[in-house]
C-alpha positions as CSV (number, residue, x, y, z in Angstrom):
1,X,4.8,65.2,-105.4
2,X,5.2,62.1,-103.2
3,X,3.3,63.7,-100.2
4,X,0.5,64.5,-102.7
5,X,0.6,60.6,-104.1
6,X,0.4,59.5,-100.5
7,X,-2.7,61.4,-99.7
8,X,-4.6,60.5,-102.8
9,X,-3.9,56.5,-102.3
10,X,-5.1,56.9,-98.6
11,X,-8.1,58.6,-99.3
12,X,-8.8,56.1,-102.0
13,X,-8.2,52.9,-100.3
14,X,-10.2,53.8,-96.9
15,X,-13.6,53.7,-98.8
16,X,-12.8,50.4,-99.9
17,X,-11.7,49.3,-96.5
18,X,-15.0,50.7,-95.1
19,X,-17.2,48.7,-97.7
20,X,-15.1,45.5,-97.0
21,X,-16.0,45.8,-93.5
22,X,-19.5,46.5,-93.9
23,X,-19.7,43.4,-96.4
24,X,-17.8,41.0,-93.9
25,X,-19.8,42.1,-90.7
26,X,-23.2,41.6,-93.0
27,X,-22.5,37.9,-93.3
28,X,-21.5,38.3,-96.9
29,X,-18.7,35.7,-98.2
30,X,-16.2,37.3,-100.3
31,X,-13.6,35.6,-102.4
32,X,-10.4,34.9,-100.2
33,X,-8.3,36.2,-102.8
34,X,-10.4,39.7,-102.9
35,X,-10.0,39.9,-99.1
36,X,-6.4,39.4,-99.1
37,X,-5.5,41.9,-101.9
38,X,-7.7,44.5,-100.6
39,X,-6.1,44.5,-97.0
40,X,-2.6,43.9,-98.6
41,X,-3.3,47.3,-100.5
42,X,-4.4,48.9,-97.3
43,X,-1.6,48.0,-95.3
44,X,1.0,49.0,-98.1
45,X,-0.7,52.5,-98.2
46,X,-0.7,52.7,-94.3
47,X,3.1,51.8,-94.5
48,X,3.8,54.3,-97.2
49,X,1.8,56.9,-95.4
50,X,3.8,56.2,-92.3
51,X,7.0,56.5,-94.1
52,X,6.2,59.9,-95.4
53,X,4.9,61.0,-91.9
54,X,8.5,60.1,-90.6
55,X,10.5,61.9,-93.0
56,X,8.1,65.1,-92.7
57,X,8.6,64.8,-88.8
58,X,12.4,64.5,-89.3
59,X,12.4,67.7,-91.5
60,X,10.5,69.7,-89.1
61,X,13.0,68.3,-86.1
62,X,15.9,69.6,-88.4
63,X,14.4,73.0,-88.7
64,X,14.4,73.4,-85.1
65,X,10.8,73.0,-83.9
66,X,10.1,70.6,-80.8
67,X,8.3,67.4,-80.7
68,X,5.1,68.6,-80.2
69,X,5.3,71.4,-82.9
70,X,7.1,68.8,-85.6
71,X,4.1,66.4,-84.9
72,X,1.5,69.1,-85.5
73,X,3.4,70.1,-88.8
74,X,3.5,66.7,-89.7
75,X,0.0,66.0,-89.4
76,X,-1.0,69.3,-91.2
77,X,1.1,68.1,-94.3
78,X,-0.4,64.6,-94.2
79,X,-4.1,65.3,-93.6
80,X,-6.1,67.6,-95.8
81,X,-7.6,70.7,-94.1
82,X,-11.0,69.8,-95.1
83,X,-10.5,66.4,-93.2
84,X,-9.1,67.9,-90.4
85,X,-11.8,70.5,-90.0
86,X,-14.4,67.6,-90.4
87,X,-12.8,66.1,-87.5
88,X,-12.6,68.9,-85.4
89,X,-16.2,69.4,-86.0
90,X,-17.0,66.0,-84.5
91,X,-15.0,66.7,-81.6
92,X,-16.6,69.8,-80.9
93,X,-20.1,68.4,-81.7
94,X,-19.2,65.9,-78.7
95,X,-17.9,68.6,-76.6
96,X,-21.2,70.5,-77.1
97,X,-23.5,67.6,-76.1
98,X,-21.4,67.5,-72.7
99,X,-21.9,71.1,-72.2
100,X,-25.4,71.0,-72.9
101,X,-25.9,68.3,-70.4
102,X,-24.2,70.6,-68.1
103,X,-26.4,73.5,-69.0
104,X,-23.2,75.4,-69.7
105,X,-22.0,77.5,-72.8
106,X,-18.7,77.7,-74.8
107,X,-17.0,81.0,-75.3
108,X,-18.7,83.3,-73.3
109,X,-16.6,85.1,-70.7
110,X,-17.7,87.0,-67.7
111,X,-19.3,90.4,-68.4
112,X,-19.8,89.3,-72.0
113,X,-23.5,89.5,-73.8
114,X,-24.7,85.9,-75.1
115,X,-26.8,86.4,-78.4
116,X,-28.8,83.1,-78.9
117,X,-29.7,82.0,-82.4
118,X,-31.0,78.4,-81.7
119,X,-35.0,79.1,-80.7
120,X,-35.9,79.2,-84.7
121,X,-34.7,75.6,-85.3
122,X,-34.7,74.1,-81.9
123,X,-38.3,72.5,-82.4
124,X,-37.6,71.3,-86.0
125,X,-34.4,69.7,-84.9
126,X,-35.7,68.0,-81.9
127,X,-38.7,66.6,-83.9
128,X,-36.2,65.6,-86.5
129,X,-34.2,63.7,-83.6
130,X,-37.3,61.9,-82.5
131,X,-38.2,60.8,-86.2
132,X,-34.7,59.5,-86.6
133,X,-35.2,57.3,-83.2
134,X,-38.3,55.7,-84.2
135,X,-36.9,55.1,-87.3
136,X,-33.9,53.1,-86.0
137,X,-36.3,51.3,-83.8
138,X,-38.5,50.4,-86.7
139,X,-35.5,49.4,-88.8
140,X,-34.3,47.0,-86.1
141,X,-37.7,45.3,-85.7
142,X,-37.8,44.8,-89.6
143,X,-34.4,43.2,-90.0
144,X,-35.5,40.9,-87.2
145,X,-38.5,40.0,-88.7
146,X,-36.4,39.2,-92.1
147,X,-34.2,37.1,-89.9
148,X,-30.9,39.6,-90.9
149,X,-27.6,38.3,-89.9
150,X,-26.6,40.0,-86.7
151,X,-23.6,41.8,-88.2
152,X,-25.9,43.4,-90.9
153,X,-28.2,44.6,-87.9
154,X,-25.4,46.0,-85.9
155,X,-24.2,48.0,-89.2
156,X,-27.8,49.6,-89.4
157,X,-27.9,50.1,-85.7
158,X,-24.6,51.8,-85.5
159,X,-25.4,54.2,-88.6
160,X,-28.6,55.0,-87.2
161,X,-27.4,56.0,-83.7
162,X,-24.4,57.9,-85.3
163,X,-27.0,59.9,-87.4
164,X,-29.2,60.5,-84.0
165,X,-26.2,61.8,-82.3
166,X,-25.1,64.1,-85.0
167,X,-28.5,65.6,-84.9
168,X,-28.3,66.0,-81.1
169,X,-24.9,67.4,-81.5
170,X,-26.2,70.2,-84.1
171,X,-28.7,71.0,-82.1
172,X,-26.3,71.1,-78.8
173,X,-23.9,73.6,-80.5
174,X,-26.4,76.0,-81.7
175,X,-27.5,76.2,-78.0
176,X,-24.1,76.3,-76.3
177,X,-22.3,78.5,-78.7
178,X,-24.1,81.7,-79.2
179,X,-23.2,84.8,-81.0
180,X,-21.1,86.8,-78.2
181,X,-20.5,90.6,-77.8
182,X,-17.7,91.6,-75.6
183,X,-16.2,94.9,-75.1
184,X,-13.6,94.4,-77.7
185,X,-15.5,92.0,-80.2
186,X,-18.4,90.5,-82.0
187,X,-18.4,86.9,-82.4
188,X,-20.6,85.3,-84.8
189,X,-21.1,81.7,-84.7
190,X,-23.1,79.1,-86.3
191,X,-22.9,75.8,-84.2
192,X,-19.1,74.3,-84.5
193,X,-19.1,75.6,-88.2
194,X,-18.9,79.2,-88.3
195,X,-16.9,81.2,-85.9
196,X,-16.2,84.8,-87.2
197,X,-14.4,87.4,-84.7
198,X,-15.0,91.1,-85.5
199,X,-13.0,93.7,-83.5
200,X,-15.8,96.1,-82.5
201,X,-13.2,98.9,-83.3
202,X,-13.9,97.9,-87.3
203,X,-18.1,98.1,-86.4
204,X,-19.1,101.7,-88.2
205,X,-23.1,100.8,-87.7
206,X,-25.4,98.1,-86.9
207,X,-29.0,97.5,-87.5
208,X,-32.0,95.3,-87.6
209,X,-32.8,94.3,-91.1
210,X,-34.5,91.0,-92.1
211,X,-33.8,88.7,-94.9
212,X,-35.3,85.5,-95.9
213,X,-33.6,84.6,-99.1
214,X,-30.2,83.5,-97.3
215,X,-28.1,80.4,-98.7
216,X,-26.4,77.5,-96.8
217,X,-24.5,77.9,-93.5
218,X,-22.4,80.8,-94.6
219,X,-22.2,82.7,-97.8
220,X,-20.1,85.7,-98.9
221,X,-21.0,87.6,-102.2
222,X,-19.6,91.3,-103.2
223,X,-17.8,91.3,-100.1
224,X,-20.6,90.8,-97.5
225,X,-21.0,87.9,-95.6
226,X,-24.2,86.3,-94.2
227,X,-24.6,83.7,-91.5
228,X,-28.0,82.7,-91.6
229,X,-30.3,80.5,-89.7
230,X,-33.3,78.7,-91.8
231,X,-32.4,81.0,-94.7
232,X,-33.0,84.2,-92.2
233,X,-30.8,87.1,-91.3
234,X,-32.0,89.8,-89.1
235,X,-29.1,92.0,-87.9
236,X,-26.6,93.8,-90.3
237,X,-23.3,94.9,-89.3
238,X,-21.4,97.3,-91.4
239,X,-17.4,97.7,-91.2
240,X,-14.8,100.2,-91.6
241,X,-12.6,97.4,-93.1
242,X,-12.8,93.9,-94.1
243,X,-12.2,90.9,-91.9
244,X,-11.1,87.3,-92.8
245,X,-13.9,84.9,-93.4
246,X,-13.3,81.3,-92.7
247,X,-15.5,78.9,-94.5
248,X,-16.8,75.5,-92.7
249,X,-14.2,73.6,-94.8
250,X,-11.2,76.0,-94.4
251,X,-11.4,78.4,-97.5
252,X,-10.8,82.2,-96.8
253,X,-12.1,85.3,-98.2
254,X,-12.8,88.7,-97.1
255,X,-16.1,91.1,-96.1
256,X,-16.6,94.3,-95.1
257,X,-20.2,93.7,-93.8
258,X,-22.0,90.8,-91.9
259,X,-25.4,89.6,-91.8
260,X,-26.6,87.0,-89.1
261,X,-29.5,85.8,-87.3
262,X,-30.5,86.6,-83.7
263,X,-33.6,85.3,-81.5
264,X,-33.8,89.0,-80.1
265,X,-32.0,91.1,-82.7
266,X,-33.2,94.3,-81.0
267,X,-31.2,93.2,-78.1
268,X,-28.0,92.3,-80.3
269,X,-28.1,95.8,-81.7
270,X,-28.4,97.4,-78.4
271,X,-25.4,95.5,-76.8
272,X,-23.3,96.7,-79.9
273,X,-24.3,100.0,-79.4
274,X,-22.8,100.6,-76.2
275,X,-19.3,102.1,-77.3
276,X,-16.1,99.8,-77.4
277,X,-13.1,100.8,-75.2
278,X,-10.3,102.0,-77.1
279,X,-7.7,100.6,-74.7
280,X,-7.4,97.4,-72.7
281,X,-7.1,93.7,-73.3
282,X,-10.0,91.3,-74.1
283,X,-10.5,88.5,-71.3
284,X,-10.0,84.9,-72.6
């Protein structure tokens, strides 16, 4: 009960703290009493969160976990899975930008077949990033003309810069994280948001099959999973048994068929039709 209350209080005060910071750097004068009260509330909630975390850490240690494992357990207890996954998306997106710059790919071991899917949206996302860069420059010129406070201009510049990097990270993740076919598994991905691993021993058939009415990043309906690009899928994989599908924010479900999009669907189907070995271990 206390853990849930601590989580709820933290999620409630963080937006207030963010709003307060934006107002202050924008040059808005706030009543001293309101500022002190807001900071005191944030401090109290953080202290309560630290106390809760300390108790959870001590419990994990008493169960025999080492310090690192106990710290991971504490973080899982205190931070909702949705928040942890969003933070992991941010870190993975930054990593994708570095990989894209270095012309490298993530999770494609030697001997594996990479199945790209970024071509369909590449030009659209690149054009979107260009428009955002122009908009950021235009907003800065407008704020200068209006003689806006330096703090307010810095806030807009920070938000525009973050948005531009987010779009570039989305593009980089799609380029550097292709679908992957190895001797032992099919890995269906959508940037940093979806990573579905299917043992090839479960694959009963694979075929090209185009659909243009898919929804979202990932959908599961009647035990059939779709991982589209621009609302399209063009490869269908039927399975002999269900696999676990993890949605972007952590919810889990099961699916016995998977549809996904590939830039070259025929090549993806050909790679999957090569018989998988019955024994042996997958290379990491």
